[in-house]
ZALO-205156 format. One record per residue (C-alpha): residue in one letter; residue number from 1; chain; x, y, z. Coordinates in nm, 3 decimals, always signed. Each point is the difference from the previous one (the first is absolute). Layout:
N
PT_a_NUM_A_X_Y_Z $
...
This chain:
319
PT_m_1_A_+8.708_-2.062_+2.818 $
PT_r_2_A_-0.123_+0.309_-0.184 $
PT_r_3_A_-0.310_-0.033_-0.125 $
PT_h_4_A_-0.028_+0.088_-0.391 $
PT_f_5_A_-0.258_+0.283_-0.104 $
PT_a_6_A_-0.149_-0.227_-0.242 $
PT_i_7_A_-0.041_-0.318_+0.233 $
PT_r_8_A_-0.406_+0.138_+0.041 $
PT_p_9_A_-0.028_+0.298_-0.295 $
PT_a_10_A_-0.382_-0.087_+0.052 $
PT_s_11_A_-0.093_+0.037_+0.357 $
PT_f_12_A_+0.222_+0.296_-0.053 $
PT_m_13_A_-0.172_+0.175_-0.220 $
PT_t_14_A_-0.324_-0.083_+0.114 $
PT_g_15_A_+0.102_+0.217_+0.306 $
PT_f_16_A_+0.157_+0.269_-0.100 $
PT_y_17_A_-0.305_+0.061_-0.219 $
PT_s_18_A_-0.274_-0.025_+0.243 $
PT_f_19_A_+0.240_+0.254_+0.207 $
PT_i_20_A_-0.028_+0.231_-0.269 $
PT_r_21_A_-0.400_-0.055_+0.016 $
PT_l_22_A_-0.014_+0.047_+0.333 $
PT_l_23_A_+0.247_+0.364_-0.045 $
PT_l_24_A_-0.243_+0.119_-0.280 $
PT_a_25_A_-0.300_-0.100_+0.159 $
PT_v_26_A_+0.075_+0.192_+0.309 $
PT_l_27_A_+0.124_+0.313_-0.182 $
PT_f_28_A_-0.342_-0.022_-0.172 $
PT_v_29_A_-0.174_-0.045_+0.249 $
PT_l_30_A_+0.176_+0.251_+0.218 $
PT_p_31_A_-0.217_+0.326_-0.206 $
PT_l_32_A_-0.268_-0.257_-0.006 $
PT_w_33_A_-0.027_+0.005_+0.365 $
PT_t_34_A_+0.085_+0.315_+0.058 $
PT_g_35_A_-0.251_+0.128_-0.225 $
PT_a_36_A_-0.296_-0.171_+0.167 $
PT_v_37_A_+0.106_+0.153_+0.353 $
PT_a_38_A_-0.014_+0.328_-0.227 $
PT_a_39_A_-0.350_-0.073_-0.090 $
PT_t_40_A_-0.076_-0.052_+0.362 $
PT_a_41_A_+0.137_+0.318_+0.104 $
PT_t_42_A_-0.189_+0.219_-0.256 $
PT_a_43_A_-0.310_-0.166_+0.074 $
PT_k_44_A_+0.075_+0.092_+0.384 $
PT_n_45_A_+0.126_+0.326_-0.054 $
PT_s_46_A_-0.201_+0.161_-0.292 $
PT_v_47_A_-0.352_-0.138_+0.106 $
PT_s_48_A_-0.214_+0.009_+0.268 $
PT_a_49_A_-0.368_-0.136_+0.071 $
PT_a_50_A_-0.120_+0.357_-0.067 $
PT_g_51_A_+0.266_+0.176_-0.209 $
PT_p_52_A_+0.057_+0.002_-0.329 $
PT_a_53_A_+0.080_-0.288_-0.285 $
PT_v_54_A_+0.357_+0.004_-0.088 $
PT_r_55_A_+0.143_+0.165_-0.267 $
PT_n_56_A_+0.060_-0.168_-0.354 $
PT_t_57_A_-0.105_-0.343_+0.080 $
PT_k_58_A_-0.077_-0.072_-0.363 $
PT_g_59_A_+0.343_-0.063_-0.265 $
PT_l_60_A_+0.278_-0.163_-0.031 $
PT_l_61_A_+0.209_+0.236_-0.267 $
PT_w_62_A_-0.032_+0.349_+0.048 $
PT_k_63_A_+0.129_+0.307_-0.182 $
PT_i_64_A_+0.242_+0.259_+0.163 $
PT_e_65_A_+0.003_+0.300_-0.172 $
PT_s_66_A_+0.189_+0.348_+0.108 $
PT_p_67_A_+0.050_+0.339_-0.254 $
PT_g_68_A_+0.295_-0.007_-0.219 $
PT_a_69_A_+0.086_-0.394_+0.066 $
PT_a_70_A_-0.116_-0.312_-0.203 $
PT_a_71_A_-0.234_-0.208_+0.206 $
PT_n_72_A_+0.098_-0.280_+0.233 $
PT_y_73_A_-0.223_-0.301_+0.060 $
PT_l_74_A_-0.021_-0.215_+0.396 $
PT_f_75_A_-0.092_-0.347_-0.029 $
PT_g_76_A_-0.155_-0.190_+0.226 $
PT_t_77_A_+0.142_-0.353_-0.019 $
PT_i_78_A_-0.070_-0.345_+0.242 $
PT_h_79_A_+0.301_-0.203_+0.018 $
PT_s_80_A_-0.136_-0.282_-0.107 $
PT_d_81_A_+0.114_-0.263_-0.292 $
PT_d_82_A_-0.406_-0.083_-0.041 $
PT_p_83_A_-0.047_-0.035_-0.380 $
PT_r_84_A_-0.309_+0.225_-0.017 $
PT_i_85_A_+0.197_+0.247_+0.204 $
PT_t_86_A_+0.327_-0.019_-0.221 $
PT_a_87_A_-0.147_+0.049_-0.343 $
PT_l_88_A_+0.041_+0.418_+0.003 $
PT_p_89_A_-0.323_+0.154_-0.125 $
PT_d_90_A_+0.032_+0.211_-0.360 $
PT_a_91_A_-0.019_+0.341_+0.210 $
PT_v_92_A_+0.296_-0.145_+0.218 $
PT_t_93_A_+0.235_-0.106_-0.301 $
PT_r_94_A_-0.090_+0.335_-0.218 $
PT_t_95_A_+0.139_+0.179_+0.286 $
PT_l_96_A_+0.282_-0.188_+0.099 $
PT_d_97_A_+0.105_+0.016_-0.362 $
PT_a_98_A_-0.053_+0.362_-0.038 $
PT_s_99_A_+0.168_+0.087_+0.328 $
PT_t_100_A_+0.378_+0.087_+0.004 $
PT_r_101_A_+0.130_-0.196_+0.325 $
PT_f_102_A_-0.142_-0.234_+0.244 $
PT_v_103_A_-0.010_+0.028_+0.346 $
PT_m_104_A_-0.117_-0.308_+0.277 $
PT_e_105_A_+0.038_-0.007_+0.402 $
PT_a_106_A_+0.306_-0.200_-0.042 $
PT_i_107_A_+0.224_-0.151_-0.226 $
PT_i_108_A_+0.071_-0.390_-0.008 $
PT_d_109_A_+0.331_-0.110_-0.118 $
PT_g_110_A_+0.300_-0.202_+0.148 $
PT_e_111_A_+0.110_+0.193_+0.231 $
PT_s_112_A_-0.391_+0.020_+0.165 $
PT_l_113_A_+0.051_-0.364_+0.038 $
PT_m_114_A_+0.353_+0.030_+0.142 $
PT_r_115_A_-0.146_+0.254_+0.234 $
PT_m_116_A_-0.299_-0.188_+0.137 $
PT_a_117_A_+0.187_-0.318_+0.041 $
PT_e_118_A_+0.246_+0.189_+0.262 $
PT_v_119_A_-0.299_+0.136_+0.198 $
PT_m_120_A_-0.250_-0.272_+0.009 $
PT_f_121_A_+0.210_-0.299_+0.188 $
PT_f_122_A_+0.118_+0.016_+0.364 $
PT_n_123_A_+0.396_+0.100_-0.059 $
PT_d_124_A_+0.073_-0.208_+0.382 $
PT_e_125_A_-0.148_-0.320_+0.160 $
PT_r_126_A_-0.306_+0.113_+0.043 $
PT_t_127_A_-0.264_-0.214_-0.197 $
PT_l_128_A_-0.389_+0.090_-0.091 $
PT_e_129_A_-0.094_-0.273_+0.228 $
PT_q_130_A_+0.165_+0.135_+0.296 $
PT_v_131_A_-0.193_+0.367_-0.050 $
PT_v_132_A_-0.330_-0.084_-0.072 $
PT_g_133_A_-0.033_-0.310_+0.213 $
PT_r_134_A_-0.046_-0.415_-0.120 $
PT_k_135_A_-0.326_+0.100_-0.092 $
PT_l_136_A_-0.042_+0.275_-0.214 $
PT_y_137_A_+0.321_-0.131_-0.160 $
PT_a_138_A_-0.212_-0.357_-0.119 $
PT_e_139_A_-0.321_+0.206_-0.084 $
PT_s_140_A_+0.217_+0.228_-0.182 $
PT_v_141_A_+0.207_-0.262_-0.224 $
PT_k_142_A_-0.294_-0.219_-0.044 $
PT_a_143_A_-0.193_+0.340_-0.141 $
PT_l_144_A_+0.301_+0.062_-0.218 $
PT_s_145_A_-0.006_-0.282_-0.139 $
PT_a_146_A_-0.360_-0.039_-0.056 $
PT_r_147_A_+0.016_+0.333_-0.204 $
PT_g_148_A_+0.246_-0.146_-0.228 $
PT_m_149_A_+0.290_+0.201_+0.155 $
PT_p_150_A_+0.339_-0.111_+0.046 $
PT_t_151_A_+0.083_-0.169_+0.368 $
PT_l_152_A_+0.399_+0.035_-0.101 $
PT_g_153_A_+0.169_+0.171_+0.296 $
PT_v_154_A_-0.319_+0.159_+0.156 $
PT_e_155_A_+0.187_-0.175_+0.361 $
PT_k_156_A_+0.233_+0.342_-0.070 $
PT_q_157_A_-0.251_+0.248_-0.152 $
PT_k_158_A_-0.095_+0.306_+0.260 $
PT_p_159_A_-0.362_-0.012_+0.034 $
PT_w_160_A_-0.108_+0.312_-0.194 $
PT_a_161_A_+0.141_-0.201_-0.328 $
PT_v_162_A_-0.250_-0.332_+0.054 $
PT_m_163_A_-0.285_+0.269_+0.119 $
PT_m_164_A_+0.061_+0.159_-0.397 $
PT_a_165_A_+0.044_-0.343_-0.161 $
PT_l_166_A_-0.333_-0.126_+0.195 $
PT_s_167_A_-0.160_+0.314_-0.137 $
PT_m_168_A_+0.031_-0.054_-0.351 $
PT_p_169_A_-0.280_-0.122_-0.248 $
PT_p_170_A_+0.152_-0.384_-0.119 $
PT_p_171_A_+0.209_+0.094_-0.300 $
PT_r_172_A_-0.130_-0.071_-0.345 $
PT_t_173_A_+0.247_+0.147_-0.292 $
PT_g_174_A_+0.245_+0.195_+0.217 $
PT_e_175_A_-0.047_+0.241_-0.288 $
PT_f_176_A_-0.103_+0.280_+0.274 $
PT_l_177_A_-0.196_+0.322_-0.154 $
PT_d_178_A_+0.318_+0.193_+0.143 $
PT_l_179_A_+0.238_-0.209_-0.225 $
PT_v_180_A_-0.286_+0.010_-0.305 $
PT_l_181_A_+0.045_+0.387_+0.020 $
PT_q_182_A_+0.358_+0.043_+0.069 $
PT_a_183_A_+0.076_-0.226_-0.317 $
PT_r_184_A_-0.201_+0.114_-0.230 $
PT_a_185_A_+0.141_+0.343_+0.058 $
PT_a_186_A_+0.374_-0.125_-0.008 $
PT_q_187_A_-0.108_-0.161_-0.332 $
PT_q_188_A_-0.027_+0.372_-0.103 $
PT_n_189_A_+0.327_+0.126_+0.136 $
PT_k_190_A_-0.203_+0.243_+0.252 $
PT_p_191_A_+0.172_+0.122_+0.329 $
PT_v_192_A_-0.083_-0.241_+0.280 $
PT_s_193_A_-0.020_+0.089_+0.335 $
PT_g_194_A_-0.156_-0.012_+0.385 $
PT_l_195_A_-0.092_+0.205_+0.260 $
PT_e_196_A_+0.095_-0.208_+0.260 $
PT_t_197_A_+0.298_-0.237_+0.029 $
PT_v_198_A_-0.058_-0.372_+0.132 $
PT_a_199_A_+0.216_+0.068_+0.337 $
PT_e_200_A_-0.235_+0.276_+0.055 $
PT_q_201_A_-0.305_-0.252_-0.044 $
PT_l_202_A_+0.170_-0.240_+0.180 $
PT_a_203_A_+0.085_+0.211_+0.289 $
PT_i_204_A_-0.368_+0.039_+0.049 $
PT_f_205_A_-0.032_-0.302_+0.146 $
PT_d_206_A_+0.402_-0.134_+0.100 $
PT_e_207_A_-0.032_+0.284_+0.255 $
PT_l_208_A_-0.270_-0.100_+0.144 $
PT_p_209_A_+0.087_-0.176_+0.384 $
PT_l_210_A_-0.047_-0.383_-0.026 $
PT_r_211_A_-0.315_+0.035_+0.222 $
PT_d_212_A_-0.184_+0.185_-0.245 $
PT_q_213_A_+0.175_-0.223_-0.263 $
PT_v_214_A_-0.178_-0.326_+0.156 $
PT_a_215_A_-0.324_+0.199_+0.065 $
PT_l_216_A_-0.061_+0.097_-0.400 $
PT_l_217_A_+0.129_-0.368_-0.024 $
PT_e_218_A_-0.275_-0.200_+0.252 $
PT_d_219_A_-0.249_+0.255_-0.192 $
PT_t_220_A_+0.033_-0.112_-0.374 $
PT_v_221_A_+0.063_-0.331_+0.126 $
PT_r_222_A_-0.340_+0.027_+0.163 $
PT_l_223_A_-0.107_+0.120_-0.331 $
PT_q_224_A_+0.047_-0.237_-0.240 $
PT_p_225_A_-0.356_-0.186_-0.011 $
PT_e_226_A_-0.121_+0.363_-0.154 $
PT_l_227_A_+0.308_+0.059_-0.239 $
PT_d_228_A_-0.079_-0.093_-0.293 $
PT_r_229_A_-0.424_+0.129_+0.016 $
PT_e_230_A_+0.151_+0.338_+0.072 $
PT_f_231_A_+0.268_+0.004_-0.293 $
PT_e_232_A_-0.245_-0.067_-0.246 $
PT_a_233_A_-0.253_+0.291_+0.158 $
PT_l_234_A_+0.332_+0.183_-0.062 $
PT_h_235_A_+0.071_-0.100_-0.298 $
PT_k_236_A_-0.372_+0.087_-0.133 $
PT_a_237_A_+0.050_+0.338_+0.175 $
PT_w_238_A_+0.280_+0.081_-0.261 $
PT_l_239_A_-0.159_-0.121_-0.291 $
PT_a_240_A_-0.280_+0.214_+0.086 $
PT_r_241_A_+0.211_+0.287_+0.066 $
PT_d_242_A_-0.156_+0.067_+0.327 $
PT_l_243_A_+0.218_+0.159_+0.273 $
PT_a_244_A_-0.255_+0.029_+0.206 $
PT_a_245_A_-0.085_-0.331_+0.059 $
PT_i_246_A_+0.422_-0.109_+0.039 $
PT_i_247_A_-0.058_+0.249_+0.267 $
PT_a_248_A_-0.266_-0.253_+0.123 $
PT_i_249_A_+0.153_-0.328_-0.061 $
PT_s_250_A_+0.337_+0.067_+0.197 $
PT_e_251_A_-0.215_+0.155_+0.351 $
PT_k_252_A_-0.035_-0.361_+0.051 $
PT_h_253_A_+0.344_-0.101_+0.053 $
PT_k_254_A_+0.177_+0.253_+0.203 $
PT_p_255_A_+0.210_-0.104_+0.279 $
PT_t_256_A_-0.224_-0.130_+0.336 $
PT_d_257_A_+0.289_+0.217_+0.222 $
PT_e_258_A_-0.161_+0.348_-0.015 $
PT_r_259_A_+0.334_+0.161_+0.118 $
PT_l_260_A_+0.202_-0.164_-0.307 $
PT_y_261_A_-0.252_+0.116_-0.222 $
PT_q_262_A_+0.052_+0.353_+0.071 $
PT_e_263_A_+0.349_-0.029_+0.041 $
PT_g_264_A_+0.034_-0.115_-0.384 $
PT_m_265_A_-0.216_+0.250_-0.124 $
PT_d_266_A_+0.234_+0.252_-0.028 $
PT_r_267_A_+0.290_-0.192_-0.162 $
PT_l_268_A_-0.207_-0.218_-0.235 $
PT_i_269_A_-0.215_+0.254_-0.064 $
PT_v_270_A_+0.093_+0.385_+0.057 $
PT_q_271_A_+0.323_+0.019_-0.013 $
PT_r_272_A_-0.011_-0.275_-0.349 $
PT_n_273_A_-0.206_+0.231_-0.140 $
PT_r_274_A_+0.131_+0.306_+0.054 $
PT_r_275_A_+0.318_-0.129_-0.105 $
PT_m_276_A_-0.100_-0.122_-0.311 $
PT_a_277_A_-0.192_+0.334_-0.102 $
PT_e_278_A_+0.342_+0.174_+0.070 $
PT_r_279_A_+0.185_-0.155_-0.215 $
PT_m_280_A_-0.261_-0.014_-0.274 $
PT_t_281_A_+0.003_+0.416_+0.013 $
PT_p_282_A_+0.302_+0.012_-0.237 $
PT_m_283_A_-0.117_-0.291_-0.232 $
PT_l_284_A_-0.340_+0.181_-0.025 $
PT_k_285_A_+0.152_+0.361_-0.058 $
PT_q_286_A_+0.157_-0.164_-0.297 $
PT_g_287_A_-0.299_-0.224_-0.107 $
PT_g_288_A_-0.039_-0.258_-0.262 $
PT_a_289_A_-0.012_-0.248_+0.311 $
PT_f_290_A_-0.168_-0.355_+0.038 $
PT_i_291_A_-0.001_-0.068_+0.362 $
PT_a_292_A_-0.105_-0.293_+0.161 $
PT_v_293_A_-0.113_-0.108_+0.386 $
PT_g_294_A_-0.233_-0.210_+0.204 $
PT_a_295_A_-0.328_+0.129_-0.081 $
PT_a_296_A_-0.059_+0.056_+0.403 $
PT_h_297_A_+0.246_+0.260_+0.013 $
PT_l_298_A_-0.215_+0.186_-0.266 $
PT_p_299_A_-0.309_+0.124_+0.250 $
PT_g_300_A_-0.052_+0.215_+0.299 $
PT_e_301_A_+0.105_+0.292_+0.174 $
PT_t_302_A_+0.354_-0.130_+0.047 $
PT_g_303_A_-0.030_-0.163_-0.327 $
PT_l_304_A_+0.204_+0.078_-0.338 $
PT_l_305_A_-0.256_+0.143_-0.212 $
PT_q_306_A_-0.124_+0.234_+0.246 $
PT_l_307_A_+0.389_+0.066_+0.118 $
PT_i_308_A_+0.030_+0.097_-0.368 $
PT_e_309_A_-0.276_+0.223_-0.029 $
PT_k_310_A_+0.114_+0.204_+0.308 $
PT_a_311_A_+0.319_+0.001_-0.197 $
PT_g_312_A_-0.161_+0.218_-0.265 $
PT_y_313_A_-0.095_-0.268_-0.249 $
PT_r_314_A_-0.307_-0.054_-0.157 $
PT_v_315_A_-0.091_-0.401_+0.041 $
PT_t_316_A_-0.245_-0.178_-0.223 $
PT_a_317_A_-0.089_-0.366_-0.017 $
PT_i_318_A_+0.014_-0.115_-0.387 $
PT_y_319_A_-0.019_-0.390_+0.038 $
């Protein structure tokens, strides 16, 4: 007998919205996680026990100037839906409102969600429990439930997807800072674009060997008792506009596998920052852009601020 769709509409919609919630969580925590690793890399590459302090570590909103073009602005975000974060400072709203275009790390839309749904699940006979083992699987499901994350379909998720979901601060409103900025720009009919595609961001982890995905998941499960405290410290550092503090906090949570850490740095930091800086070039030449990226991408020798300075622009903190 054919089952009619309307027999269990409530349970279907609950499962559907849980799935969408998981997709959004992974999409937003991916830049948060990679931003944290970015800060760790910045700290290791830019500071030594006897060396100088990292440059450009105080401020979230930076004015980018060059002769003959309107100023651009670079805003360091934290990918969070905490109301303390999403209450935009006047300096940010004034600058965004006066800009001619808005640029973010990646555009989150229906196509992005579809792409996520394609890559975060095994498309063969493998299951998460088979790949990570019974113990880690049980610990992962328990941790997801404890963080209020949906466990629908978790048995077919890849380790990196579960790791991302477990790296998410407990959801509050669902109105992430990035979406708040994007919505404000869209309401003003500004062109909105991304420096990266979601596919490029997903590939950072989806292309990792399974053994590395499992190692990252193990680390994330192990750190669960500490995460809420560290997320609060991270939020306070951002509110204080203290990029150096963000670096220090993030240093605590690098992978325990030094090989994995070192191999990930090139993909997560050097390549991404260079790619974003290169894609900013025509926007900066045109002028009038408001560009929002994770705050941890800003400071350090491989950070966007120094890459932009080396390209001949004047960079000044205004908030």
